[in-house]
N, C-alpha and C positions, 0 to 999 in steps of 0.2 A: 504494500500500500504506500502511495506517495504522500509525504507530509506536505501540508500547506501552511502558510503563515498568514494570519490576519494582521496586516500592518496598521499601526496607529501612531500618531504623533500629535500630542496636544499639550497646551500650556495650562497647567492646573493652578498656578499661583503666580502673581506678579505684584510688586509693590515698590515704592520709593524708599530708599534707605537714607542714611545720614549724608549730608553734604551733596545731595543731588544724585547719588549713585542709584542704579536700578537693579532689581533682583527679579529673576524669573526661574520657575521650576517647571520642568517638562517631564512627560511620560512618553517614552519611545519604545515601540515593540512591534510585533512579537518576534523574539529570537529563539532559536534552538539553543540548548545548553552549550556554553562556550562562546557563542557568537557575540553576546552582549558585551562581554569584556573587551573583545577585539574592537568592536564598533565604538564603544564609549571612549576608550583610551585614544583612538585615532582622532575622534572628533574633539576631544579635550585639547590635545596637542595642537590641532589646527586652529582652534579658537585663540589659544594663547600666543601663537606665533605668526599667524597669517593675516589677521585683520588689520587694515591700514587705519591710522589715526592722524589727527592734525598735529603737526610739529611746529614749534616756534624756532625761528632762525633769524640771523642777521639783526641782532638787537643793538640799538644805538641809544645812548643817553647823552643829551647835550652837556658839554663840559666834562665828559668822562672819557679817559683814554685807556683805562684798564679795569679789571674786575675788582681790585682791592682798594679802589679809590673811595673817598668820602666826599659827599656833596654838602656844601654849606646850606643850612636851612632844611635839611632832611635828616630825620632821626635815624633811619636805617642806613647801613652801609650799602654800597652798590651790590656786594655779594648777597646781602639779605634780600634786596629788591629782586635780584635774579631768581633766588630760591622761591620767593613769594609768587613771582610770575610763573614759575614752573608748576605751581599748584593750580593755576587757572586751566580749566578744561574748555576746549573749543570743539565745536561740531560743525561740519559743513552743512549748509542748507541744501535741500533737495533741488538740484538743478541738473538738466540733462548732461552737462559737461562732467560734473562730478560723479554722477551715477555711471557714466561710461567708463570713468577711471576705476570704479569699484569692479565693474565687469571685467576690465582688463586684467585685474589680479586673478580672476577666475580662469581667464582664457590663456594666461601665460604662467609658466612655472619658473622662469628665470627673471622674475621681477624683483628679487631681493635687491635692496639698495635703490630702487627706482622711486622717485618722488615727483609730485605734480604741484606746481604753484597754483593754489586755489585762485589767487588774483594777484596782479602785479602792483596793486596799490598797498601801501603799508597799513598796519594797525597802529594807531597813535594814541598816546596819553599826553594831554596838554592841560596842566592845571597850575593854579597859583594858591599858595597857602595863606594863612594856616588852615589846614584841613587834612582829613584822611582820604587817601586815594585807594579806591577799590577797583575790582575788575569791571564794575558798572561804568567807570569813567573811560574805558577803552573805546575809542571810535573805530569800529570794525567795518571792513568791506561788507557789502550786501550779501555776499555768498557765505558768510561765516556768522555763527552765533555763539554766545558765551553761555555755558551750562551753569556755572556757579558765580554769578555776578557779585556776590557778597564777599568774595575772597579779598583779603587785605593785601595791598601791594606796598604802600609807603605812607609815612606820616610827614607832612610838610609843616615845619614849625615856623618858617620865615615867610616873607611875602614875595620871594623870588619865584620865577616861573620854572616849573618842572616839565621837561619835554623828553618823552621816550618813544621810540619807534621800533617796530619789528615787522617781520614778514611771516606768513603762514603757508605751510605746504602740507599736502596729504601724502603720507608715506607709511611704510611698515616700521614697526618698532625696532627691527634689526638694523635700520639704516645707519644709526650712529656708530655701530660697532663693526659694520662690515664694509662700508663704503670708504674710499679714500677721501680725506679731508681736502676741501678746496681752499685755495688761497683766498683770504678774506677780502683783499683788495680786488681780486678778480670777481668775486661774488658781487661786491658793491657796484662795480662798473657795469655788470650785466643788468642791473635794475633800471628800467626805464624811468627817466625823470622828466616831468612836465615842466616846460619853461615857465619861469616866474612862480613856481610852486615849491621851491626848496625850503624845507623846514629848518635846516641847520645852516649856520653860516659856513661859507666856503672854507674847506680845510679843517673844520671842527668835528666832522663825523668820523667816528671810529667804531668798527664792528667788534663787539665784545665776544670773547671766547666762552660760548655757552652751549651745552649739549642738552637738548630736550628730547626725551624718549617717549613717544606716544604709547600709552597703555590703555586702550579702550576697554580691554577685558581685564578686570582686576582679579577675578578668581573663578575657577571652574571646579565643580565637584560632581561626582556621580556615585550611584549605588546600584547594585544588581538585585532585583527582586524576583522571586519565583512567581510565575503566573499559573502554571498547571504542573504540579509535580509528577503526575502520572504520565503526561505527554513530554515532560522535560522542557517546557517552554518557560521563558523568562522575559522581563522587560527592564528598561533602564529608567531610573529616576535621575534626571540631569538638572543640575543647578548652575546658573550663570549670574555673575555679578559684573556689571559694566560701570564705567565712570560717568554715565549719563549722556555721553555723546551719541550713543545708539541704543536701541531697544534690545533686550535679551533675545527676543524673537528674531530680529534682524541678524543678530550675531550668529545664532544657530543656523538660520537659513543660509547665510554666507558660508559657514563652515561646511555644511552639507554639499553645497554646490562646488566648493573648492576640492573637497575629497572626491566627489564624483568625477570631476574633470581629471584629477591626478591619476586615479585608477583607470579611467577610460583610455588615457593615452597609451598605457602599457597593453591594454586589451585590444587596441586598434592598430598595432604595428603592421606595416605593410608586408613584412616578411612573416608569413604564417607557418613556416616550416616546422618550428618547434611545436606549435599548437596541433598541427596535423599529425605529427608523429607520436606525440606523448600524451596529449590531452583528449579526453572523450568528447564527443560532440554534444553540445547542449541544445 
């Protein structure tokens, strides 16, 4: 008798966690004994390593030439400001151009280290104290949104102007550790500058050495549950925590598509000699 599987995939719980993070719990099945562990582990690793996120790069602060400087009229050091900025979570708005980039990660396996500038306009913080500067004060391009606008960035104690500028790109979290570092001067020269719209005085703009690693998936957990002991069937309880830049449902959908494509490439080799000689017909 041939065994059949009744497949199901459902979200049984979703909620908003602290600091804007999102949680989702899914039931995935049905699997024969031993299949669930293989499937769940592959899906977990894919979610933790393959989903692209928004990365901060090319940060410039007016009057600052290095990361260990101190700004007059600012309570935090430049290094503290950079760490605070690292806590801000950005998400791309749904536009056809960005969605096409997400699809590109599914259709290519050699995309490690590839990144995509969401927009060529910078994100800007321009403020004058005394006041507290938060992520809500960031003037973002229309294609990007901030997930946690209450995040603290700096405290201005004087009445001098504070000006910070950076760019955003959509990339994998492996980018910062696998790609060769570009020359900062070369990066700056590649940015298009509109005539008459320069924020910094000529010669005062310095790109700070700062690595931002996007981690849209914060945590993934799974458990294997028995569905029918007599038939030897089981299902997966799959839990996903995201940073709020995407829904857990979107993350799981992306991971399933990525896995499907990777396995399909090996199953669709042009040379079928091995399959014809050693594998049974399906």
